[in-house]
C-alpha positions as CSV (number, residue, x, y, z in Angstrom):
1,M,-16.8,35.5,30.3
2,L,-19.7,33.6,28.9
3,N,-21.1,35.6,25.5
4,L,-24.3,34.4,24.5
5,T,-26.0,35.5,21.0
6,P,-29.5,34.7,20.0
7,R,-27.9,32.3,17.3
8,S,-25.9,30.3,20.2
9,K,-26.7,26.7,20.4
10,I,-27.3,25.5,24.0
11,Y,-28.5,22.0,25.4
12,V,-29.4,20.9,28.3
13,Y,-28.6,17.3,29.4
14,T,-31.9,16.5,31.6
15,P,-30.4,13.2,33.6
16,V,-28.6,13.9,36.8
17,T,-24.7,14.4,36.2
18,D,-21.8,13.4,38.4
19,M,-20.3,17.1,39.0
20,R,-16.7,15.4,39.4
21,K,-16.7,15.1,35.9
22,G,-14.2,17.4,34.1
23,V,-14.0,18.2,30.3
24,N,-13.1,14.7,29.1
25,G,-16.3,13.1,31.0
26,L,-18.6,15.5,30.1
27,S,-17.4,15.3,26.3
28,G,-17.8,11.8,26.4
29,I,-21.4,12.4,27.6
30,V,-22.0,14.7,24.6
31,R,-20.4,12.4,22.2
32,S,-22.7,9.5,23.3
33,E,-26.0,10.7,24.7
34,F,-26.4,14.1,22.5
35,A,-24.6,12.5,19.6
36,A,-23.0,15.5,18.9
37,D,-19.5,16.9,18.6
38,P,-18.6,18.8,21.9
39,T,-16.4,21.1,19.4
40,D,-19.2,22.3,17.3
41,G,-19.5,25.8,19.0
42,S,-22.5,24.9,20.8
43,L,-22.9,25.2,24.7
44,F,-23.8,22.0,27.0
45,V,-25.3,22.3,30.1
46,F,-25.4,19.9,33.0
47,I,-27.4,20.1,36.8
48,N,-26.0,18.1,39.5
49,R,-29.1,15.5,41.4
50,R,-29.2,18.8,44.3
51,R,-29.6,21.1,41.7
52,D,-27.5,23.8,43.0
53,R,-24.7,23.3,40.8
54,M,-24.3,23.3,37.0
55,K,-21.3,23.4,34.6
56,I,-21.2,24.5,31.0
57,L,-19.0,23.1,28.6
58,Y,-18.2,25.0,25.6
59,F,-15.5,24.9,22.9
60,D,-14.3,28.4,21.4
61,G,-12.1,27.0,18.6
62,G,-8.9,27.0,20.6
63,G,-9.6,24.9,23.5
64,F,-12.7,23.9,26.2
65,W,-13.9,26.4,28.5
66,L,-15.8,24.9,31.5
67,Y,-18.0,27.0,33.8
68,Y,-18.9,25.9,37.0
69,R,-21.9,27.8,38.8
70,L,-22.6,26.8,42.5
71,L,-25.5,28.3,44.4
72,E,-25.4,29.9,47.8
73,A,-29.0,29.1,48.4
74,G,-32.0,28.0,46.1
75,T,-31.9,25.6,43.2
76,F,-32.0,25.3,39.8
77,E,-35.3,24.6,38.0
78,E,-35.6,20.7,36.9
79,L,-35.8,20.3,33.2
80,K,-37.6,17.5,31.9
81,H,-38.1,17.1,27.7
82,P,-41.5,15.9,26.7
83,Q,-40.6,13.2,24.7
84,Q,-38.1,11.2,27.3
85,S,-35.1,12.4,25.6
86,S,-32.0,13.3,27.3
87,Y,-31.5,16.5,26.0
88,L,-33.7,19.6,25.7
89,S,-32.5,22.5,23.5
90,I,-32.9,25.9,25.0
91,D,-32.1,29.5,23.9
92,A,-29.9,32.2,25.3
93,T,-32.8,33.8,26.7
94,E,-33.6,30.7,28.6
95,L,-30.2,30.1,29.8
96,S,-30.2,33.5,31.1
97,M,-33.4,32.9,33.0
98,L,-32.8,29.2,34.0
99,L,-29.3,31.0,35.7
100,S,-31.3,33.6,37.1
101,G,-33.9,31.2,38.8
102,V,-36.9,32.4,36.7
103,S,-39.1,29.5,36.4
104,L,-38.9,28.1,32.2
105,V,-42.1,26.2,32.7
106,A,-44.1,29.1,34.2
107,S,-43.1,31.8,31.4
108,R,-43.6,31.0,27.8
109,R,-43.6,33.0,24.7
110,R,-46.9,34.1,24.2
111,R,-46.1,36.7,20.9
112,K,-45.3,35.5,17.5
113,R,-41.9,35.9,16.7
114,Y,-39.7,34.8,13.3
115,S,-37.6,32.0,14.0
116,K,-35.3,30.9,11.3
117,T,-35.8,27.0,11.9
118,A,-39.6,27.7,12.1
119,A,-39.6,29.4,8.6
120,E,-37.2,26.3,7.3
121,Q,-39.6,23.8,8.5
122,A,-42.5,25.8,7.0
123,A,-40.9,25.9,3.5
């Protein structure tokens, strides 16, 4: 079961991903494209060209989890990073919306909320 908390770090790889890749192949993408350690507890999301398949790579301390979602109908939203980066950081709410078919581009947060990262940047 995938347990998400507000503190979960979630990264979406924006280029197309070959869904034949397993844990080793996706970990290689994390190391090379994200310049990150795939065992740091973050969730790494990968979507195929047709946007009907998604894999989520997660390390829980004892080993890797590879979640795989295949849509029977419809597609996942195509996400692009504004600065042409190869990955995008999202939160647990946005991942839930992405999995549910809600557009992240059309919906945006209108009310100001406290964010630890925003508070650290202001200090």
